[in-house]
C-alpha positions as CSV (number, residue, x, y, z in Angstrom):
1,M,-43.7,78.6,-81.9
2,S,-45.0,75.6,-83.4
3,I,-48.6,76.7,-82.6
4,A,-50.3,80.0,-82.5
5,R,-51.5,80.5,-79.1
6,G,-52.9,83.1,-76.5
7,Y,-53.9,82.8,-72.9
8,H,-50.9,80.8,-72.5
9,T,-48.1,80.9,-69.8
10,S,-44.2,81.6,-70.2
11,S,-41.7,80.8,-67.6
12,T,-37.9,81.4,-67.7
13,L,-36.1,78.3,-66.3
14,A,-32.9,77.8,-64.4
15,N,-31.0,76.8,-67.8
16,G,-32.2,80.1,-69.4
17,S,-34.7,78.6,-71.5
18,V,-38.3,79.7,-71.7
19,L,-41.3,77.1,-71.3
20,V,-44.5,77.9,-72.9
21,T,-47.6,76.0,-71.9
22,G,-51.1,75.5,-73.1
23,G,-53.3,78.5,-74.2
24,N,-55.8,78.4,-77.1
25,S,-56.2,80.0,-80.5
26,G,-60.0,80.9,-80.2
27,G,-61.3,77.3,-80.0
28,N,-60.2,74.4,-77.9
29,S,-57.4,74.7,-75.2
30,F,-54.0,73.1,-75.9
31,N,-51.9,70.6,-73.8
32,S,-48.9,71.3,-75.9
33,A,-45.6,72.8,-74.5
34,E,-42.5,74.1,-76.1
35,L,-39.1,75.6,-75.2
36,Y,-37.3,78.6,-76.4
37,N,-33.5,78.4,-76.5
38,P,-32.0,81.9,-76.2
39,S,-28.6,80.7,-77.5
40,T,-29.9,79.6,-80.8
41,G,-33.2,81.6,-81.0
42,T,-35.1,78.4,-81.8
43,W,-38.2,76.5,-80.4
44,A,-38.5,72.9,-79.8
45,T,-41.5,71.0,-78.7
46,T,-41.4,69.1,-75.3
47,G,-43.6,66.7,-73.5
48,N,-47.5,67.5,-73.5
49,M,-49.3,68.3,-70.4
50,S,-51.8,65.6,-69.3
51,F,-54.6,68.2,-69.5
52,A,-55.3,70.9,-72.1
53,R,-55.8,74.2,-70.5
54,S,-55.8,78.0,-70.9
55,S,-55.9,80.9,-68.5
56,H,-54.1,78.9,-66.0
57,I,-51.1,79.6,-63.9
58,A,-47.5,78.6,-63.9
59,S,-45.0,78.8,-61.1
60,I,-41.3,77.8,-60.9
61,L,-40.7,75.9,-57.7
62,A,-37.5,76.0,-55.6
63,N,-36.6,72.4,-56.9
64,G,-36.7,73.7,-60.4
65,L,-39.9,72.0,-61.4
66,V,-42.7,74.0,-62.9
67,L,-46.0,73.8,-61.4
68,V,-49.2,74.4,-63.7
69,A,-52.6,74.5,-62.1
70,G,-56.3,75.2,-63.0
71,G,-57.4,77.1,-66.0
72,L,-60.1,76.2,-68.6
73,G,-60.0,72.9,-70.4
74,N,-62.1,71.6,-73.1
75,S,-64.6,69.9,-70.7
76,G,-64.9,72.8,-68.4
77,Y,-62.9,74.5,-65.5
78,L,-59.9,72.6,-64.0
79,S,-58.8,71.8,-60.3
80,N,-56.0,69.6,-61.4
81,A,-52.2,70.4,-61.3
82,E,-49.1,69.0,-62.9
83,L,-45.4,69.4,-62.7
84,Y,-42.8,69.8,-65.6
85,N,-39.3,68.4,-65.2
86,L,-36.9,69.9,-67.4
87,S,-34.3,67.2,-67.0
88,T,-36.7,64.7,-68.5
89,G,-38.9,67.0,-70.6
90,T,-42.0,65.3,-69.0
91,W,-45.1,66.1,-66.9
92,T,-46.3,64.3,-63.9
93,T,-49.8,64.9,-62.2
94,T,-49.8,66.1,-58.7
95,G,-52.4,67.0,-56.0
96,S,-55.4,68.9,-57.3
97,M,-56.7,72.2,-55.9
98,S,-59.9,71.8,-53.8
99,I,-61.5,74.2,-56.2
100,A,-61.7,74.3,-60.0
101,R,-60.7,78.0,-61.1
102,Y,-59.3,80.1,-63.8
103,Y,-58.2,83.7,-64.1
104,H,-56.6,83.1,-60.7
105,T,-53.2,84.3,-59.6
106,A,-50.2,82.2,-58.1
107,S,-47.3,83.5,-56.0
108,T,-44.2,81.5,-54.9
109,L,-43.4,82.4,-51.3
110,A,-40.3,82.7,-49.4
111,N,-41.0,79.4,-47.6
112,G,-41.3,77.6,-50.9
113,L,-45.0,77.2,-50.8
114,V,-47.2,78.4,-53.7
115,L,-50.3,80.7,-52.9
116,V,-53.2,80.6,-55.3
117,T,-55.9,83.0,-55.0
118,G,-59.4,83.9,-56.4
119,G,-60.4,83.3,-59.9
120,T,-63.8,82.0,-61.2
121,N,-65.7,79.0,-62.0
122,S,-69.3,78.0,-62.8
123,A,-70.3,79.2,-59.3
124,G,-68.8,82.7,-60.0
125,E,-66.1,84.7,-58.5
126,L,-63.9,83.1,-55.7
127,N,-62.6,84.6,-52.5
128,T,-60.8,81.3,-51.5
129,A,-57.2,80.7,-51.5
130,E,-54.9,77.5,-51.2
131,L,-51.3,76.6,-50.7
132,Y,-49.3,74.1,-52.7
133,N,-46.7,72.3,-50.6
134,T,-43.8,70.9,-52.7
135,S,-42.6,68.5,-50.1
136,T,-46.0,66.7,-49.9
137,D,-47.4,67.5,-53.5
138,T,-50.5,68.4,-51.8
139,W,-52.8,71.5,-51.3
140,A,-54.2,73.1,-48.2
141,T,-56.8,75.9,-47.9
142,T,-55.7,79.0,-46.2
143,G,-57.6,82.3,-45.1
144,S,-60.1,83.5,-47.6
145,M,-59.8,87.0,-49.2
146,N,-62.2,89.7,-48.1
147,V,-63.4,90.2,-51.6
148,A,-64.1,87.6,-54.3
149,R,-62.3,88.5,-57.4
150,H,-60.8,87.3,-60.6
151,L,-58.6,89.1,-63.4
152,H,-56.8,90.6,-60.4
153,T,-53.0,90.8,-59.7
154,A,-50.8,89.5,-57.1
155,S,-47.5,91.0,-56.1
156,T,-44.9,89.7,-53.5
157,L,-43.6,92.5,-51.4
158,A,-40.0,92.9,-50.0
159,N,-41.7,92.4,-46.4
160,G,-43.0,88.9,-47.6
161,L,-46.7,90.0,-47.8
162,V,-48.6,89.3,-50.9
163,L,-50.6,92.2,-52.4
164,I,-53.8,91.4,-54.2
165,A,-55.3,94.4,-56.2
166,G,-58.4,95.1,-58.4
167,G,-60.1,92.6,-60.5
168,L,-63.7,91.8,-61.3
169,G,-66.2,90.9,-58.5
170,S,-69.8,89.8,-58.3
171,N,-70.8,93.6,-58.2
172,G,-68.3,94.8,-60.8
173,Y,-65.0,96.2,-61.2
174,L,-62.9,96.5,-58.1
175,N,-60.5,99.0,-56.7
176,T,-59.9,97.3,-53.5
177,A,-56.6,95.7,-52.3
178,E,-55.6,93.2,-49.6
179,L,-52.6,91.8,-48.1
180,Y,-51.9,88.1,-47.3
181,N,-49.6,87.3,-44.2
182,T,-47.8,84.2,-44.9
183,S,-47.1,83.7,-41.2
184,T,-50.7,83.8,-40.0
185,G,-52.5,82.7,-43.2
186,T,-54.8,85.7,-43.0
187,W,-55.8,88.7,-45.1
188,T,-56.1,92.3,-44.3
189,T,-57.5,95.1,-46.2
190,T,-55.1,98.0,-47.4
191,G,-55.6,101.2,-49.2
192,N,-58.0,101.2,-52.3
193,M,-56.7,102.1,-55.8
194,S,-57.9,105.4,-57.1
195,T,-59.5,103.5,-60.1
196,T,-61.5,100.3,-60.4
197,R,-59.7,98.0,-62.9
198,D,-59.3,94.4,-64.2
199,Y,-56.9,93.0,-66.9
200,H,-54.3,95.3,-65.5
201,T,-50.6,94.5,-64.7
202,A,-48.6,95.0,-61.6
203,S,-44.8,95.1,-61.4
204,T,-42.7,95.3,-58.4
205,L,-40.1,98.1,-58.6
206,A,-36.5,98.1,-57.2
207,N,-37.6,100.7,-54.6
208,G,-40.2,98.3,-53.3
209,L,-43.2,100.2,-54.7
210,V,-45.8,98.4,-56.9
211,L,-46.7,99.9,-60.3
212,V,-50.1,99.0,-61.6
213,T,-50.9,99.9,-65.3
214,G,-53.9,100.1,-67.5
215,G,-56.8,97.8,-67.5
216,Y,-60.5,98.3,-68.0
217,N,-63.6,99.3,-66.1
218,S,-66.0,99.9,-69.0
219,A,-63.3,102.2,-70.4
220,Y,-59.8,101.5,-71.6
221,L,-57.3,102.9,-69.0
222,N,-54.1,104.7,-69.5
223,S,-53.8,105.5,-65.7
224,P,-51.1,103.9,-63.6
225,E,-50.7,104.1,-59.8
226,L,-48.2,103.1,-57.2
227,Y,-48.6,101.2,-54.0
228,N,-46.4,102.0,-51.1
229,P,-46.0,99.0,-48.8
230,S,-44.9,101.4,-45.9
231,T,-47.8,103.6,-45.9
232,G,-50.5,101.1,-47.4
233,N,-51.6,103.8,-49.8
234,W,-51.8,104.3,-53.6
235,T,-50.7,107.4,-55.4
236,T,-51.2,108.2,-59.1
237,T,-48.3,108.8,-61.5
238,R,-47.9,110.1,-65.0
239,N,-50.4,108.4,-67.5
240,M,-49.2,106.1,-70.2
241,S,-49.3,107.4,-73.9
242,A,-51.8,104.8,-74.6
243,A,-54.7,103.3,-72.9
244,R,-54.5,99.6,-73.0
245,L,-55.6,96.1,-71.4
246,Y,-54.4,92.6,-72.2
247,H,-51.0,93.9,-72.3
248,A,-47.6,92.6,-70.8
249,A,-45.3,94.5,-68.3
250,S,-41.8,93.5,-67.5
251,T,-39.4,95.1,-64.8
252,L,-36.0,95.4,-66.8
253,T,-32.6,94.9,-65.2
254,N,-32.1,98.6,-65.4
255,G,-35.1,99.2,-63.3
256,L,-37.4,100.6,-65.9
257,V,-40.8,98.8,-66.6
258,L,-41.6,97.9,-70.2
259,V,-45.2,97.8,-71.0
260,A,-46.1,96.4,-74.5
261,G,-49.1,95.7,-76.7
262,G,-52.6,95.1,-75.5
263,V,-55.8,96.5,-76.9
264,G,-57.0,100.1,-76.6
265,N,-59.3,102.5,-78.1
266,S,-57.7,102.2,-81.6
267,G,-57.8,98.4,-81.6
268,H,-54.9,96.0,-81.2
269,L,-51.6,97.7,-80.2
270,N,-48.1,97.1,-81.1
271,S,-46.8,100.1,-79.2
272,A,-44.6,99.9,-76.3
273,E,-43.4,102.4,-73.5
274,L,-41.0,102.5,-70.6
275,Y,-41.7,103.8,-67.0
276,N,-39.0,105.4,-65.1
277,P,-39.5,105.1,-61.4
278,S,-36.8,107.8,-60.7
279,T,-38.8,110.5,-62.6
280,G,-42.2,109.0,-62.6
281,T,-42.6,109.5,-66.3
282,W,-43.1,107.5,-69.6
283,T,-41.4,107.4,-72.8
284,T,-42.2,105.6,-75.9
285,T,-39.8,103.0,-77.2
286,G,-39.8,100.9,-80.4
287,N,-43.0,99.2,-81.6
288,M,-43.3,95.4,-81.7
289,S,-43.4,94.0,-85.1
290,A,-47.0,92.6,-84.6
291,T,-49.9,93.8,-82.7
292,R,-50.8,91.5,-79.9
293,Q,-52.9,91.0,-76.9
294,Y,-53.2,87.9,-74.5
295,H,-49.5,87.5,-75.1
296,T,-46.8,86.8,-72.6
297,A,-43.3,88.6,-71.8
298,S,-40.4,86.6,-70.1
299,I,-37.1,88.2,-69.1
300,L,-34.1,86.3,-70.2
301,A,-30.7,85.9,-68.3
302,N,-29.2,88.3,-70.9
303,G,-31.8,91.1,-69.9
304,K,-33.7,90.9,-73.1
305,V,-37.5,90.4,-73.1
306,L,-39.1,87.6,-75.0
307,V,-42.7,88.3,-76.1
308,T,-44.6,85.3,-77.4
309,G,-47.9,84.7,-79.2
310,G,-51.1,86.4,-78.6
311,L,-54.0,87.7,-80.6
312,G,-53.2,90.3,-83.3
313,S,-55.4,92.1,-85.8
314,S,-55.1,89.1,-88.3
315,G,-55.7,86.5,-85.8
316,Y,-53.8,84.3,-83.2
317,L,-50.0,84.4,-83.5
318,N,-47.1,82.0,-83.3
319,S,-44.5,84.6,-83.6
320,S,-42.1,85.9,-81.0
321,E,-40.0,88.8,-80.6
322,L,-37.2,90.2,-78.5
323,Y,-36.8,93.6,-77.1
């Protein structure tokens, strides 16, 4: 990449390219964006965002545009949002969220709306949620979560509900989970995870279960667990070989889940491992060429995984690699 960065986003676009936006390298947030071309293996800069931001969200809309919202800017927390048009390589501002937030989540729903949940700002952790309407370019508040949280995960289930799990609340690390019903705009609590955690990952499996991995709760975690939407319960599964947070998780085309990098008890990690849902076991796989945390992982049309940027043992990275 042209710039070393972490806390950025990466999105695989309809034409197969990957859009990386924002982030920082330990100082000011960036407004720069760049595109990875899988055919040539090269990066090219594209239009700058209107606002510098890190720890924001990026969502691919049904119309092909990319919605970026919130995050931490160089003057504070952000509520503004903007849209990237791949055809023109430019950004246009759109309606702002009602509340500035970062470390929030975004989920593109089956009805085309984008659900943003939680996060934090100068007032502390948030339980509010809002919906972006691509037809009107406006946001509308929807039901609030039962628990204020940031550094949580959001997973869209096969039944259309959105599962929110874990994170950090005003009273500490959370093991609670709740479900958003798009039809009613309301939340209901569901089974608790066995372990409190933030900075974890959540991956939806082909069998409909959701795999949560790693994270932190005053200790680095190597424990994963599975959420079953049919029962609303969590069950533990085999531990990873390494405890890690700030890692990346990708559900591969063969159904396995690739977990890569992060930081653990021994410091920055370049290790990677694969979870097999059929056996409930982990196997180690090839190491990344660089240790990295705060990186992103994007699945390409050819099935490969592109890992970009992050913070390594020698500083922030502009390197990328393919699995």
